[in-house]
C-alpha positions in Angstrom: 0.0 0.1 0.0 2.6 2.5 0.8 4.3 1.7 -2.6 0.9 2.6 -4.3 0.8 5.9 -2.4 4.1 6.8 -3.3 3.2 6.4 -6.9 0.2 8.3 -7.0 1.9 11.3 -5.1 4.6 11.1 -7.8 2.0 11.1 -10.6 0.0 14.2 -8.8 3.3 16.1 -8.7 4.4 15.5 -12.1 0.8 16.6 -13.3 1.0 19.7 -11.3 4.5 20.6 -12.6 2.8 20.3 -16.1 0.0 22.4 -15.4 2.4 25.0 -14.0 4.5 24.9 -16.9 1.6 25.3 -19.4 0.5 28.4 -17.2 3.8 29.8 -17.4 3.8 29.3 -21.0 0.3 30.6 -21.4 1.2 33.8 -19.5 4.4 34.3 -21.6 2.5 33.9 -24.9 -0.1 36.5 -23.6 2.6 39.0 -22.7 4.5 38.5 -26.1 1.1 39.0 -27.9 0.6 42.3 -25.9 4.1 43.4 -26.8 3.3 42.4 -30.6 0.1 44.2 -30.5 1.8 47.6 -29.3 4.3 47.4 -31.9 1.8 46.9 -34.7 -0.3 50.1 -33.5 2.9 52.1 -33.6 3.4 50.7 -37.1 0.3 51.5 -38.2 0.6 55.0 -36.6 3.8 55.6 -38.7 2.2 54.0 -42.1 -0.9 56.4 -41.8 1.8 59.3 -41.2 3.7 58.5 -43.9 0.4 58.1 -46.3 -0.3 61.9 -45.0 3.1 63.0 -45.8 2.9 61.5 -49.4 -0.4 63.0 -50.1 1.2 66.5 -48.9 4.3 66.0 -51.1 2.2 65.0 -54.0 0.2 68.2 -53.9 3.3 70.4 -53.5 4.8 68.8 -56.4 1.7 69.4 -58.5 1.7 73.0 -57.6 5.3 73.3 -58.5 4.7 71.4 -61.6 2.0 74.0 -62.5 4.2 77.1 -61.6 7.0 75.7 -63.9 4.7 75.3 -66.9 3.5 79.1 -66.2 6.8 80.3 -66.0 8.0 78.4 -69.3 4.9 79.9 -70.8 5.7 83.4 -69.7 9.6 82.8 -70.5 8.7 81.9 -73.9 6.5 85.2 -74.5 9.3 87.5 -73.1 12.0 85.8 -75.2 9.7 86.5 -78.3 9.4 90.3 -77.1 12.7 90.5 -76.3 14.0 89.5 -79.9 11.5 92.2 -81.2 12.8 94.8 -78.9 16.5 93.8 -80.0 15.8 94.3 -83.5 14.1 97.6 -82.9 17.0 98.8 -80.7 19.4 97.6 -83.4 17.7 99.8 -86.0 17.5 102.7 -83.5 21.4 102.5 -82.8 22.2 102.3 -86.7 19.9 105.5 -87.1 21.7 107.2 -84.4 25.0 106.6 -85.7 23.9 107.7 -89.0 22.9 111.0 -87.5 26.0 111.3 -85.3 28.3 110.8 -88.6 26.2 113.5 -90.4 26.6 116.0 -87.2 30.3 115.1 -86.9 30.7 115.9 -90.7 28.9 119.3 -90.0 31.0 120.3 -87.0 34.2 119.4 -88.9 33.1 122.0 -91.6 32.4 124.6 -88.9 35.7 123.9 -87.0 37.8 124.4 -90.3 35.9 127.7 -90.6 36.7 128.7 -87.0 40.4 128.3 -87.5 40.5 130.3 -90.4 38.9 133.1 -88.3 41.3 132.3 -85.5 44.5 132.7 -87.6 42.9 136.1 -88.5 42.4 136.7 -84.9 46.1 135.7 -84.1 47.4 138.3 -86.6 45.3 140.7 -84.9 46.7 139.8 -81.4 50.3 140.3 -82.7 49.2 143.8 -83.5 47.6 144.5 -80.2 50.7 142.8 -78.3 52.7 145.4 -80.0 50.4 148.2 -79.0 50.6 147.0 -75.2 54.1 147.2 -75.3 53.9 150.8 -76.4 51.4 151.1 -73.4 53.7 149.5 -71.1 56.6 152.0 -72.0 54.3 154.9 -71.6 53.3 153.7 -68.1 57.0 153.5 -67.1 57.4 157.1 -68.5 54.4 158.2 -66.5 55.9 156.4 -63.0 59.0 158.2 -63.7 57.1 161.4 -64.1 55.0 160.8 -61.0 58.4 160.0 -58.9 59.5 163.3 -60.0 56.4 164.9 -59.0 56.7 163.8 -55.2 58.4 166.4 -52.9 59.8 166.9 -49.4 58.4 169.7 -47.2 59.1 170.6 -43.7 56.7 168.9 -41.4 54.5 170.5 -38.2 57.2 169.5 -36.0 60.0 171.4 -38.1 61.4 168.4 -39.4 62.1 167.9 -43.3 59.6 165.2 -44.1 60.3 162.1 -46.5 58.7 162.2 -49.8 55.1 163.1 -49.7 52.2 161.4 -51.8 49.2 163.4 -52.4 47.0 160.3 -53.9 46.9 156.7 -53.9 49.0 156.2 -57.1 51.6 158.4 -55.6 51.5 156.3 -52.5 52.0 153.1 -54.2 55.2 154.6 -55.9 56.4 155.3 -52.3 55.6 151.7 -51.0 57.6 150.3 -54.0 60.6 152.2 -53.1 60.6 150.4 -49.6 62.2 153.1 -47.8 59.6 153.1 -45.1 56.3 151.4 -43.9 53.1 153.1 -45.1 49.7 152.1 -43.6 46.6 153.5 -45.1 43.5 154.6 -42.9 40.2 156.2 -43.0 39.0 157.8 -39.8 35.2 158.4 -38.9 34.4 161.3 -36.5 32.9 159.9 -33.3 34.5 156.5 -33.8 36.8 154.9 -31.5 40.6 155.4 -32.0 41.8 153.3 -34.8 45.3 151.1 -34.0 47.9 151.6 -36.7 51.4 150.1 -35.9 52.1 151.3 -32.2 49.7 154.4 -32.1 46.3 155.2 -32.2 44.3 157.9 -34.0 41.1 159.3 -33.4 39.3 162.1 -35.6 37.8 164.9 -33.7 37.1 167.3 -36.3 36.8 167.4 -40.2 36.4 170.7 -42.1 35.5 169.9 -45.7 35.0 173.5 -46.8 38.4 174.6 -45.7 40.2 171.2 -46.0 41.5 171.0 -42.4 41.1 168.6 -39.7 41.7 167.9 -36.0 42.8 164.4 -34.5 44.3 162.7 -31.7 47.4 160.8 -31.7 47.8 158.3 -28.7 51.6 157.2 -28.6 53.7 156.0 -25.6 50.9 156.3 -23.2 50.1 159.8 -23.8 47.8 161.7 -26.4 48.9 164.5 -28.5 45.9 167.0 -30.3 47.0 167.6 -33.8 44.8 170.7 -34.4 43.7 172.4 -37.4 45.9 170.6 -39.8 45.7 170.9 -43.5 45.3 168.6 -46.6 48.7 166.8 -47.7 50.5 168.3 -44.7 53.1 166.2 -42.9 51.7 165.7 -39.2 55.0 164.6 -37.4 55.6 162.7 -33.8 58.1 160.8 -32.3 57.3 157.3 -30.8 59.3 154.5 -29.2 61.6 153.9 -26.3 64.3 155.2 -28.7 62.1 157.9 -30.5 61.8 157.7 -34.0 59.7 159.9 -36.3 56.4 159.0 -37.6 54.5 161.1 -40.1 50.8 160.9 -41.1 49.5 162.6 -44.1 45.7 163.0 -44.9 44.8 163.4 -48.7 40.9 163.3 -48.6 38.9 165.3 -46.3 35.1 164.7 -46.5 32.2 165.7 -43.8 33.1 163.8 -40.9 35.7 161.7 -42.4 39.5 161.9 -43.6 41.7 159.2 -45.3 45.2 159.2 -45.7 48.4 157.1 -44.6 50.7 156.8 -41.6 54.5 156.6 -42.3 56.7 154.7 -40.0 60.7 153.8 -40.1 61.4 150.3 -41.4 62.8 149.3 -37.9 59.8 150.6 -36.0 58.0 147.2 -35.8 61.4 145.8 -34.0 61.7 148.7 -31.8 58.3 148.5 -30.3 58.6 144.7 -30.0 61.8 145.4 -27.9 60.0 147.7 -25.4 
């Protein structure tokens, strides 16, 4: 009996083992089916997305083909028009060239006429140059005559003056001699003193009728009144640490205005700078 019991228990244990193995196999199969189903779902989604993308690409390709067809047609029309324009432009250029050639020939004819006229003018200019030379010689003679007209007189300080200029032309002659510095001025009655070199001049009175004037000369920190002076009269005063003679001459007197020049020694600027 014990052997029979042991045999029955062995059969039952073996049966349980088979059942357990079957269950495990069934569970494994179910798990594998589940995983396979998930992979199939993902694959189906990708296929659907790929189909949609293909549809979009197809639509874009068709649109591109349509634009290319339209562009080709337009290009063909444009090429045809361009050929016509080229022909028209070529004819226009040829016509312009003909017109330019005719214009050039006309200008050459005019130039030839002008050259002849210029030759005649050159001959006239040569004659004029001879006349100019004569005028220059005359001017030199007049200049020499002007120099002889310049004179020296005793100034209001009792000193023999330098050469006196009575007008602008004579003053230019004195400037070119280079013996002294000459500074031209115009003074207005009532105006502030005018600085010339190292002195200041201020007009106090101008009598046009009698050709007389009165002005103040400020020099070396003092002011001197030069009263009732006449036209072209040398007005003299000394200036500087080592006094040198300054002269002023008025050539023009009008109502409340006088014009003339101030004459200073050549070394007066250096002397003033040394003070």
